[in-house]
ROTORDO-640717 format. One record per atom (N, C-alpha, C): residue number from 1; residue in three letters; atom name; x negated, y negated, z negated. Coordinates in pm, whole numbers, m for minus. Example, Ala and Ser with C-alpha at 12.3 -4.5 7.8 and 13.67 -1.06 7.14 Angstrom:
# residues 2
+-----+-----+------+--------+--------+--------+
:   n : res : atom :      x :      y :      z :
+-----+-----+------+--------+--------+--------+
:   1 : ala :    N :  m1319 :    569 :   m780 :
:   1 : ala :   CA :  m1230 :    450 :   m780 :
:   1 : ala :    C :  m1320 :    330 :   m780 :
:   2 : ser :    N :  m1285 :    225 :   m708 :
:   2 : ser :   CA :  m1367 :    106 :   m714 :
:   2 : ser :    C :  m1290 :     m3 :   m787 :
+-----+-----+------+--------+--------+--------+
***
This chain:
# residues 84
+-----+-----+------+--------+--------+--------+
:   n : res : atom :      x :      y :      z :
+-----+-----+------+--------+--------+--------+
:   1 : met :    N :  m3937 :  m4517 :   9945 :
:   1 : met :   CA :  m3931 :  m4532 :   9835 :
:   1 : met :    C :  m4062 :  m4469 :   9740 :
:   2 : ser :    N :  m4129 :  m4534 :   9699 :
:   2 : ser :   CA :  m4203 :  m4464 :   9649 :
:   2 : ser :    C :  m4184 :  m4395 :   9480 :
:   3 : glu :    N :  m4241 :  m4315 :   9475 :
:   3 : glu :   CA :  m4212 :  m4233 :   9339 :
:   3 : glu :    C :  m4300 :  m4339 :   9212 :
:   4 : ser :    N :  m4208 :  m4316 :   9090 :
:   4 : ser :   CA :  m4254 :  m4420 :   8957 :
:   4 : ser :    C :  m4421 :  m4379 :   8957 :
:   5 : phe :    N :  m4484 :  m4450 :   8860 :
:   5 : phe :   CA :  m4572 :  m4362 :   8867 :
:   5 : phe :    C :  m4613 :  m4292 :   8698 :
:   6 : glu :    N :  m4494 :  m4247 :   8656 :
:   6 : glu :   CA :  m4444 :  m4153 :   8532 :
:   6 : glu :    C :  m4456 :  m4046 :   8581 :
:   7 : val :    N :  m4389 :  m4066 :   8723 :
:   7 : val :   CA :  m4343 :  m3942 :   8795 :
:   7 : val :    C :  m4488 :  m3892 :   8856 :
:   8 : leu :    N :  m4591 :  m3929 :   8910 :
:   8 : leu :   CA :  m4662 :  m3959 :   9007 :
:   8 : leu :    C :  m4781 :  m3906 :   8908 :
:   9 : glu :    N :  m4793 :  m3945 :   8753 :
:   9 : glu :   CA :  m4907 :  m3855 :   8693 :
:   9 : glu :    C :  m4839 :  m3717 :   8625 :
:  10 : ala :    N :  m4718 :  m3708 :   8675 :
:  10 : ala :   CA :  m4702 :  m3550 :   8589 :
:  10 : ala :    C :  m4707 :  m3487 :   8700 :
:  11 : arg :    N :  m4702 :  m3517 :   8852 :
:  11 : arg :   CA :  m4692 :  m3460 :   8924 :
:  11 : arg :    C :  m4873 :  m3399 :   8956 :
:  12 : tyr :    N :  m4984 :  m3491 :   8945 :
:  12 : tyr :   CA :  m5061 :  m3505 :   8904 :
:  12 : tyr :    C :  m5155 :  m3388 :   8820 :
:  13 : arg :    N :  m5079 :  m3394 :   8686 :
:  13 : arg :   CA :  m5161 :  m3316 :   8581 :
:  13 : arg :    C :  m5086 :  m3180 :   8593 :
:  14 : ala :    N :  m4937 :  m3209 :   8703 :
:  14 : ala :   CA :  m4948 :  m3032 :   8741 :
:  14 : ala :    C :  m5034 :  m2995 :   8845 :
:  15 : ala :    N :  m5114 :  m3057 :   8932 :
:  15 : ala :   CA :  m5149 :  m3046 :   9002 :
:  15 : ala :    C :  m5304 :  m2986 :   8968 :
:  16 : leu :    N :  m5330 :  m3068 :   8889 :
:  16 : leu :   CA :  m5436 :  m3022 :   8783 :
:  16 : leu :    C :  m5472 :  m2947 :   8711 :
:  17 : asn :    N :  m5393 :  m2909 :   8684 :
:  17 : asn :   CA :  m5356 :  m2763 :   8577 :
:  17 : asn :    C :  m5329 :  m2584 :   8663 :
:  18 : arg :    N :  m5311 :  m2662 :   8799 :
:  18 : arg :   CA :  m5286 :  m2558 :   8862 :
:  18 : arg :    C :  m5412 :  m2486 :   8926 :
:  19 : val :    N :  m5479 :  m2626 :   8945 :
:  19 : val :   CA :  m5661 :  m2590 :   9034 :
:  19 : val :    C :  m5791 :  m2495 :   8866 :
:  20 : ser :    N :  m5757 :  m2567 :   8756 :
:  20 : ser :   CA :  m5754 :  m2512 :   8641 :
:  20 : ser :    C :  m5718 :  m2340 :   8637 :
:  21 : glu :    N :  m5603 :  m2371 :   8672 :
:  21 : glu :   CA :  m5579 :  m2208 :   8608 :
:  21 : glu :    C :  m5673 :  m2080 :   8755 :
:  22 : ala :    N :  m5585 :  m2124 :   8837 :
:  22 : ala :   CA :  m5640 :  m2063 :   9003 :
:  22 : ala :    C :  m5776 :  m2073 :   8955 :
:  23 : tyr :    N :  m5904 :  m2134 :   8942 :
:  23 : tyr :   CA :  m6046 :  m2141 :   8879 :
:  23 : tyr :    C :  m6068 :  m2056 :   8833 :
:  24 : gln :    N :  m5973 :  m2049 :   8689 :
:  24 : gln :   CA :  m6011 :  m1953 :   8557 :
:  24 : gln :    C :  m6014 :  m1802 :   8595 :
:  25 : val :    N :  m5863 :  m1758 :   8709 :
:  25 : val :   CA :  m5810 :  m1665 :   8801 :
:  25 : val :    C :  m5973 :  m1591 :   8807 :
:  26 : leu :    N :  m5981 :  m1666 :   8945 :
:  26 : leu :   CA :  m6116 :  m1656 :   9065 :
:  26 : leu :    C :  m6250 :  m1655 :   8964 :
:  27 : arg :    N :  m6286 :  m1664 :   8916 :
:  27 : arg :   CA :  m6388 :  m1687 :   8803 :
:  27 : arg :    C :  m6376 :  m1510 :   8714 :
:  28 : gly :    N :  m6224 :  m1484 :   8642 :
:  28 : gly :   CA :  m6234 :  m1346 :   8621 :
:  28 : gly :    C :  m6213 :  m1238 :   8702 :
:  29 : val :    N :  m6163 :  m1275 :   8869 :
:  29 : val :   CA :  m6189 :  m1178 :   8933 :
:  29 : val :    C :  m6372 :  m1140 :   9000 :
:  30 : met :    N :  m6407 :  m1293 :   9013 :
:  30 : met :   CA :  m6567 :  m1229 :   9061 :
:  30 : met :    C :  m6635 :  m1236 :   8986 :
:  31 : gly :    N :  m6629 :  m1239 :   8904 :
:  31 : gly :   CA :  m6751 :  m1302 :   8738 :
:  31 : gly :    C :  m6824 :  m1363 :   8795 :
:  32 : asp :    N :  m6903 :  m1401 :   8677 :
:  32 : asp :   CA :  m7023 :  m1536 :   8726 :
:  32 : asp :    C :  m7137 :  m1466 :   8883 :
:  33 : pro :    N :  m7120 :  m1568 :   8919 :
:  33 : pro :   CA :  m7255 :  m1518 :   9102 :
:  33 : pro :    C :  m7340 :  m1519 :   9087 :
:  34 : lys :    N :  m7410 :  m1432 :   9145 :
:  34 : lys :   CA :  m7531 :  m1379 :   9079 :
:  34 : lys :    C :  m7634 :  m1370 :   9259 :
:  35 : pro :    N :  m7761 :  m1455 :   9240 :
:  35 : pro :   CA :  m7808 :  m1484 :   9307 :
:  35 : pro :    C :  m7859 :  m1428 :   9414 :
:  36 : leu :    N :  m7864 :  m1351 :   9542 :
:  36 : leu :   CA :  m7899 :  m1211 :   9623 :
:  36 : leu :    C :  m8020 :  m1278 :   9632 :
:  37 : ala :    N :  m8076 :  m1107 :   9606 :
:  37 : ala :   CA :  m8279 :  m1096 :   9648 :
:  37 : ala :    C :  m8279 :  m1112 :   9831 :
:  38 : his :    N :  m8373 :  m1145 :   9837 :
:  38 : his :   CA :  m8424 :  m1171 :   9956 :
:  38 : his :    C :  m8385 :  m1041 :  10068 :
:  39 : gly :    N :  m8327 :  m1074 :  10151 :
:  39 : gly :   CA :  m8310 :  m1023 :  10261 :
:  39 : gly :    C :  m8163 :   m920 :  10202 :
:  40 : glu :    N :  m8082 :   m969 :  10123 :
:  40 : glu :   CA :  m7991 :   m883 :  10077 :
:  40 : glu :    C :  m7848 :   m951 :  10138 :
:  41 : glu :    N :  m7755 :   m826 :  10131 :
:  41 : glu :   CA :  m7676 :   m870 :  10259 :
:  41 : glu :    C :  m7541 :   m900 :  10121 :
:  42 : pro :    N :  m7449 :   m999 :  10136 :
:  42 : pro :   CA :  m7395 :  m1048 :  10058 :
:  42 : pro :    C :  m7246 :   m924 :  10051 :
:  43 : pro :    N :  m7209 :   m935 :   9924 :
:  43 : pro :   CA :  m7079 :   m847 :   9871 :
:  43 : pro :    C :  m6998 :   m815 :   9933 :
:  44 : val :    N :  m6922 :   m725 :  10036 :
:  44 : val :   CA :  m6849 :   m723 :  10072 :
:  44 : val :    C :  m6672 :   m804 :   9951 :
:  45 : leu :    N :  m6587 :   m849 :  10009 :
:  45 : leu :   CA :  m6453 :   m931 :   9928 :
:  45 : leu :    C :  m6388 :   m820 :   9904 :
:  46 : thr :    N :  m6340 :   m755 :   9806 :
:  46 : thr :   CA :  m6159 :   m690 :   9795 :
:  46 : thr :    C :  m6082 :   m762 :   9813 :
:  47 : lys :    N :  m5955 :   m710 :   9823 :
:  47 : lys :   CA :  m5827 :   m803 :   9875 :
:  47 : lys :    C :  m5850 :   m887 :   9738 :
:  48 : ala :    N :  m5831 :   m821 :   9632 :
:  48 : ala :   CA :  m5792 :   m894 :   9506 :
:  48 : ala :    C :  m5888 :  m1081 :   9490 :
:  49 : glu :    N :  m6010 :  m1041 :   9522 :
:  49 : glu :   CA :  m6110 :  m1154 :   9544 :
:  49 : glu :    C :  m6100 :  m1282 :   9645 :
:  50 : arg :    N :  m6015 :  m1191 :   9709 :
:  50 : arg :   CA :  m5972 :  m1322 :   9862 :
:  50 : arg :    C :  m5867 :  m1341 :   9869 :
:  51 : asp :    N :  m5747 :  m1289 :   9775 :
:  51 : asp :   CA :  m5609 :  m1342 :   9736 :
:  51 : asp :    C :  m5700 :  m1470 :   9642 :
:  52 : ala :    N :  m5774 :  m1446 :   9529 :
:  52 : ala :   CA :  m5819 :  m1533 :   9473 :
:  52 : ala :    C :  m5849 :  m1676 :   9513 :
:  53 : gln :    N :  m5986 :  m1643 :   9607 :
:  53 : gln :   CA :  m6011 :  m1747 :   9636 :
:  53 : gln :    C :  m5909 :  m1809 :   9762 :
:  54 : thr :    N :  m5891 :  m1773 :   9771 :
:  54 : thr :   CA :  m5742 :  m1832 :   9870 :
:  54 : thr :    C :  m5654 :  m1936 :   9810 :
:  55 : glu :    N :  m5608 :  m1863 :   9644 :
:  55 : glu :   CA :  m5487 :  m1951 :   9623 :
:  55 : glu :    C :  m5609 :  m2079 :   9528 :
:  56 : ala :    N :  m5708 :  m2044 :   9477 :
:  56 : ala :   CA :  m5813 :  m2165 :   9458 :
:  56 : ala :    C :  m5825 :  m2304 :   9544 :
:  57 : met :    N :  m5877 :  m2205 :   9653 :
:  57 : met :   CA :  m5860 :  m2319 :   9815 :
:  57 : met :    C :  m5762 :  m2400 :   9811 :
:  58 : lys :    N :  m5584 :  m2346 :   9815 :
:  58 : lys :   CA :  m5491 :  m2415 :   9861 :
:  58 : lys :    C :  m5510 :  m2509 :   9715 :
:  59 : ala :    N :  m5465 :  m2453 :   9580 :
:  59 : ala :   CA :  m5433 :  m2524 :   9475 :
:  59 : ala :    C :  m5541 :  m2651 :   9501 :
:  60 : phe :    N :  m5651 :  m2625 :   9514 :
:  60 : phe :   CA :  m5739 :  m2723 :   9535 :
:  60 : phe :    C :  m5803 :  m2854 :   9668 :
:  61 : gln :    N :  m5697 :  m2839 :   9740 :
:  61 : gln :   CA :  m5661 :  m2869 :   9896 :
:  61 : gln :    C :  m5501 :  m2955 :   9853 :
:  62 : glu :    N :  m5413 :  m2898 :   9745 :
:  62 : glu :   CA :  m5340 :  m2997 :   9739 :
:  62 : glu :    C :  m5330 :  m3085 :   9611 :
:  63 : tyr :    N :  m5421 :  m3063 :   9511 :
:  63 : tyr :   CA :  m5444 :  m3133 :   9428 :
:  63 : tyr :    C :  m5523 :  m3254 :   9456 :
:  64 : val :    N :  m5604 :  m3299 :   9563 :
:  64 : val :   CA :  m5686 :  m3377 :   9605 :
:  64 : val :    C :  m5574 :  m3529 :   9623 :
:  65 : pro :    N :  m5452 :  m3493 :   9723 :
:  65 : pro :   CA :  m5431 :  m3594 :   9785 :
:  65 : pro :    C :  m5349 :  m3711 :   9646 :
:  66 : leu :    N :  m5320 :  m3608 :   9582 :
:  66 : leu :   CA :  m5275 :  m3588 :   9489 :
:  66 : leu :    C :  m5351 :  m3734 :   9374 :
:  67 : arg :    N :  m5462 :  m3626 :   9349 :
:  67 : arg :   CA :  m5562 :  m3767 :   9308 :
:  67 : arg :    C :  m5581 :  m3832 :   9283 :
:  68 : asp :    N :  m5617 :  m3884 :   9461 :
:  68 : asp :   CA :  m5641 :  m4026 :   9518 :
:  68 : asp :    C :  m5570 :  m4069 :   9519 :
:  69 : arg :    N :  m5410 :  m4068 :   9517 :
:  69 : arg :   CA :  m5321 :  m4145 :   9519 :
:  69 : arg :    C :  m5276 :  m4193 :   9396 :
:  70 : tyr :    N :  m5321 :  m4096 :   9265 :
:  70 : tyr :   CA :  m5268 :  m4140 :   9145 :
:  70 : tyr :    C :  m5375 :  m4228 :   9060 :
:  71 : trp :    N :  m5488 :  m4237 :   9105 :
:  71 : trp :   CA :  m5615 :  m4319 :   9064 :
:  71 : trp :    C :  m5630 :  m4438 :   9127 :
:  72 : ala :    N :  m5624 :  m4434 :   9218 :
:  72 : ala :   CA :  m5563 :  m4564 :   9332 :
:  72 : ala :    C :  m5474 :  m4658 :   9264 :
:  73 : thr :    N :  m5316 :  m4570 :   9258 :
:  73 : thr :   CA :  m5229 :  m4630 :   9142 :
:  73 : thr :    C :  m5271 :  m4690 :   9050 :
:  74 : arg :    N :  m5343 :  m4594 :   8929 :
:  74 : arg :   CA :  m5387 :  m4654 :   8810 :
:  74 : arg :    C :  m5497 :  m4762 :   8817 :
:  75 : trp :    N :  m5555 :  m4725 :   8911 :
:  75 : trp :   CA :  m5616 :  m4850 :   8947 :
:  75 : trp :    C :  m5589 :  m4980 :   8894 :
:  76 : gly :    N :  m5527 :  m4988 :   9025 :
:  76 : gly :   CA :  m5417 :  m5075 :   9091 :
:  76 : gly :    C :  m5350 :  m5130 :   8974 :
:  77 : arg :    N :  m5270 :  m5076 :   8874 :
:  77 : arg :   CA :  m5222 :  m5105 :   8681 :
:  77 : arg :    C :  m5311 :  m5150 :   8608 :
:  78 : glu :    N :  m5402 :  m5112 :   8621 :
:  78 : glu :   CA :  m5506 :  m5123 :   8481 :
:  78 : glu :    C :  m5618 :  m5211 :   8527 :
:  79 : gly :    N :  m5635 :  m5218 :   8678 :
:  79 : gly :   CA :  m5760 :  m5311 :   8686 :
:  79 : gly :    C :  m5843 :  m5182 :   8745 :
:  80 : asn :    N :  m5958 :  m5220 :   8779 :
:  80 : asn :   CA :  m6051 :  m5107 :   8876 :
:  80 : asn :    C :  m6171 :  m5036 :   8778 :
:  81 : pro :    N :  m6185 :  m4932 :   8781 :
:  81 : pro :   CA :  m6270 :  m4848 :   8714 :
:  81 : pro :    C :  m6373 :  m4959 :   8676 :
:  82 : pro :    N :  m6451 :  m4961 :   8507 :
:  82 : pro :   CA :  m6546 :  m5029 :   8509 :
:  82 : pro :    C :  m6673 :  m4968 :   8590 :
:  83 : lys :    N :  m6812 :  m5075 :   8574 :
:  83 : lys :   CA :  m6963 :  m5044 :   8720 :
:  83 : lys :    C :  m7025 :  m5017 :   8595 :
:  84 : ser :    N :  m7050 :  m4855 :   8710 :
:  84 : ser :   CA :  m7194 :  m4843 :   8557 :
:  84 : ser :    C :  m7353 :  m4807 :   8650 :
+-----+-----+------+--------+--------+--------+
***
């Protein structure tokens, strides 16, 4: 049995918030990206930086299928998105 649209929407919004929070934490830990000079080696990541990257990627991987199902369901209910 498929879940109701309201439950799907709540799960979608929760996943989106988790991704947003994870990427805010990642940016806080890593700072702004800076380009490497020619021949410069990338910096070695700390455990906190690796953990923040891992959490951000996990959150995003869980979000994508929910996003796709949410928008497919919403477009099925409201009609296709406008073409631009």
